[in-house]
Every structure is written in structure tokens, then in C-alpha cells.
Biotite code that builds the C-alpha atoms (Angstrom):
import biotite.structure as struc

atoms = struc.array([
    struc.Atom([-20.948, -2.248, -7.339], chain_id="A", res_id=1, res_name="UNK", atom_name="CA", element="C"),
    struc.Atom([-22.336, 0.755, -5.533], chain_id="A", res_id=2, res_name="UNK", atom_name="CA", element="C"),
    struc.Atom([-21.551, 1.550, -1.929], chain_id="A", res_id=3, res_name="UNK", atom_name="CA", element="C"),
    struc.Atom([-21.877, 4.377, 0.523], chain_id="A", res_id=4, res_name="UNK", atom_name="CA", element="C"),
    struc.Atom([-18.723, 5.754, 2.090], chain_id="A", res_id=5, res_name="UNK", atom_name="CA", element="C"),
    struc.Atom([-19.226, 7.465, 5.431], chain_id="A", res_id=6, res_name="UNK", atom_name="CA", element="C"),
    struc.Atom([-16.419, 9.800, 6.425], chain_id="A", res_id=7, res_name="UNK", atom_name="CA", element="C"),
    struc.Atom([-15.711, 12.004, 9.379], chain_id="A", res_id=8, res_name="UNK", atom_name="CA", element="C"),
    struc.Atom([-15.340, 15.727, 8.679], chain_id="A", res_id=9, res_name="UNK", atom_name="CA", element="C"),
    struc.Atom([-11.564, 15.360, 8.871], chain_id="A", res_id=10, res_name="UNK", atom_name="CA", element="C"),
    struc.Atom([-11.569, 12.443, 6.432], chain_id="A", res_id=11, res_name="UNK", atom_name="CA", element="C"),
    struc.Atom([-13.843, 14.388, 4.093], chain_id="A", res_id=12, res_name="UNK", atom_name="CA", element="C"),
    struc.Atom([-11.413, 17.331, 4.149], chain_id="A", res_id=13, res_name="UNK", atom_name="CA", element="C"),
    struc.Atom([-8.477, 15.013, 3.462], chain_id="A", res_id=14, res_name="UNK", atom_name="CA", element="C"),
    struc.Atom([-10.287, 13.419, 0.530], chain_id="A", res_id=15, res_name="UNK", atom_name="CA", element="C"),
    struc.Atom([-11.227, 16.842, -0.830], chain_id="A", res_id=16, res_name="UNK", atom_name="CA", element="C"),
    struc.Atom([-7.577, 17.941, -0.592], chain_id="A", res_id=17, res_name="UNK", atom_name="CA", element="C"),
    struc.Atom([-6.429, 14.817, -2.441], chain_id="A", res_id=18, res_name="UNK", atom_name="CA", element="C"),
    struc.Atom([-8.984, 15.356, -5.165], chain_id="A", res_id=19, res_name="UNK", atom_name="CA", element="C"),
    struc.Atom([-8.218, 19.039, -5.528], chain_id="A", res_id=20, res_name="UNK", atom_name="CA", element="C"),
    struc.Atom([-4.452, 18.542, -5.614], chain_id="A", res_id=21, res_name="UNK", atom_name="CA", element="C"),
    struc.Atom([-4.787, 15.954, -8.403], chain_id="A", res_id=22, res_name="UNK", atom_name="CA", element="C"),
    struc.Atom([-7.542, 17.822, -10.234], chain_id="A", res_id=23, res_name="UNK", atom_name="CA", element="C"),
    struc.Atom([-9.936, 14.878, -9.986], chain_id="A", res_id=24, res_name="UNK", atom_name="CA", element="C"),
    struc.Atom([-13.262, 14.082, -8.363], chain_id="A", res_id=25, res_name="UNK", atom_name="CA", element="C"),
    struc.Atom([-13.455, 12.854, -4.786], chain_id="A", res_id=26, res_name="UNK", atom_name="CA", element="C"),
    struc.Atom([-14.763, 9.565, -6.148], chain_id="A", res_id=27, res_name="UNK", atom_name="CA", element="C"),
    struc.Atom([-11.684, 9.156, -8.355], chain_id="A", res_id=28, res_name="UNK", atom_name="CA", element="C"),
    struc.Atom([-9.395, 10.181, -5.482], chain_id="A", res_id=29, res_name="UNK", atom_name="CA", element="C"),
    struc.Atom([-10.914, 7.485, -3.261], chain_id="A", res_id=30, res_name="UNK", atom_name="CA", element="C"),
    struc.Atom([-10.628, 4.860, -6.001], chain_id="A", res_id=31, res_name="UNK", atom_name="CA", element="C"),
    struc.Atom([-6.985, 5.770, -6.656], chain_id="A", res_id=32, res_name="UNK", atom_name="CA", element="C"),
    struc.Atom([-6.147, 5.681, -2.943], chain_id="A", res_id=33, res_name="UNK", atom_name="CA", element="C"),
    struc.Atom([-7.700, 2.230, -2.583], chain_id="A", res_id=34, res_name="UNK", atom_name="CA", element="C"),
    struc.Atom([-5.926, 0.915, -5.685], chain_id="A", res_id=35, res_name="UNK", atom_name="CA", element="C"),
    struc.Atom([-2.549, 2.351, -4.655], chain_id="A", res_id=36, res_name="UNK", atom_name="CA", element="C"),
    struc.Atom([-2.811, 0.931, -1.138], chain_id="A", res_id=37, res_name="UNK", atom_name="CA", element="C"),
    struc.Atom([-3.769, -2.515, -2.428], chain_id="A", res_id=38, res_name="UNK", atom_name="CA", element="C"),
    struc.Atom([-0.873, -2.519, -4.911], chain_id="A", res_id=39, res_name="UNK", atom_name="CA", element="C"),
    struc.Atom([1.584, -1.415, -2.214], chain_id="A", res_id=40, res_name="UNK", atom_name="CA", element="C"),
    struc.Atom([0.432, -4.177, 0.136], chain_id="A", res_id=41, res_name="UNK", atom_name="CA", element="C"),
    struc.Atom([0.799, -6.807, -2.590], chain_id="A", res_id=42, res_name="UNK", atom_name="CA", element="C"),
    struc.Atom([4.333, -5.574, -3.384], chain_id="A", res_id=43, res_name="UNK", atom_name="CA", element="C"),
    struc.Atom([5.294, -5.469, 0.302], chain_id="A", res_id=44, res_name="UNK", atom_name="CA", element="C"),
    struc.Atom([3.989, -9.007, 0.766], chain_id="A", res_id=45, res_name="UNK", atom_name="CA", element="C"),
    struc.Atom([5.978, -10.230, -2.223], chain_id="A", res_id=46, res_name="UNK", atom_name="CA", element="C"),
    struc.Atom([9.149, -8.540, -0.939], chain_id="A", res_id=47, res_name="UNK", atom_name="CA", element="C"),
    struc.Atom([8.664, -10.194, 2.478], chain_id="A", res_id=48, res_name="UNK", atom_name="CA", element="C"),
    struc.Atom([8.188, -13.575, 0.809], chain_id="A", res_id=49, res_name="UNK", atom_name="CA", element="C"),
    struc.Atom([11.289, -13.174, -1.374], chain_id="A", res_id=50, res_name="UNK", atom_name="CA", element="C"),
    struc.Atom([13.294, -12.040, 1.653], chain_id="A", res_id=51, res_name="UNK", atom_name="CA", element="C"),
    struc.Atom([12.182, -15.065, 3.645], chain_id="A", res_id=52, res_name="UNK", atom_name="CA", element="C"),
    struc.Atom([13.066, -17.391, 0.758], chain_id="A", res_id=53, res_name="UNK", atom_name="CA", element="C"),
    struc.Atom([16.480, -15.761, 0.394], chain_id="A", res_id=54, res_name="UNK", atom_name="CA", element="C"),
    struc.Atom([17.233, -16.041, 4.104], chain_id="A", res_id=55, res_name="UNK", atom_name="CA", element="C"),
    struc.Atom([16.293, -19.723, 4.055], chain_id="A", res_id=56, res_name="UNK", atom_name="CA", element="C"),
    struc.Atom([18.226, -20.454, 0.865], chain_id="A", res_id=57, res_name="UNK", atom_name="CA", element="C"),
    struc.Atom([21.389, -18.653, 1.980], chain_id="A", res_id=58, res_name="UNK", atom_name="CA", element="C"),
    struc.Atom([21.180, -19.316, 5.726], chain_id="A", res_id=59, res_name="UNK", atom_name="CA", element="C"),
    struc.Atom([24.517, -21.160, 5.869], chain_id="A", res_id=60, res_name="UNK", atom_name="CA", element="C"),
    struc.Atom([26.307, -18.478, 3.894], chain_id="A", res_id=61, res_name="UNK", atom_name="CA", element="C"),
    struc.Atom([24.790, -15.697, 5.997], chain_id="A", res_id=62, res_name="UNK", atom_name="CA", element="C"),
    struc.Atom([25.898, -17.496, 9.174], chain_id="A", res_id=63, res_name="UNK", atom_name="CA", element="C"),
    struc.Atom([29.460, -17.820, 7.861], chain_id="A", res_id=64, res_name="UNK", atom_name="CA", element="C"),
    struc.Atom([29.546, -14.145, 6.867], chain_id="A", res_id=65, res_name="UNK", atom_name="CA", element="C"),
    struc.Atom([28.367, -13.137, 10.331], chain_id="A", res_id=66, res_name="UNK", atom_name="CA", element="C"),
    struc.Atom([31.372, -14.819, 11.988], chain_id="A", res_id=67, res_name="UNK", atom_name="CA", element="C"),
])
């Protein structure tokens, strides 16, 4: 799917720096940044969910340890 990405001058410079530092096109740098951010958010969400489950499962034990 094609789309137009409008960037400020500062954002354009940042994207150009990313691309240059990795030796890739600005298009590829943008795609990689989007993919990495999405993956990080999914992992963070899963960690939060596992943490919540663990706190619920071991609530009694955690309370006893806190005493």
C-alpha cells in the first residue's frame, strides 16, 4: 500500500541520519523504525500482562513476604 509521509525538516534530518548510519534508504529506515516500534510495544504489552498474571497468582505469597 502506498502512502505519503509528511515530515518536518527536523524529522527529515533525523530520518536521513538513521538511513545514513545504517547504510540504507530513508524508506527502509522508516520501515525498520515502524517495525521495531511495533515489536517493542507488543513485547511490552506481553510483559505487562505476564506481570499482572503473576501478581494475581502469587498475591498471597507476595503479601506474606512483605510482612
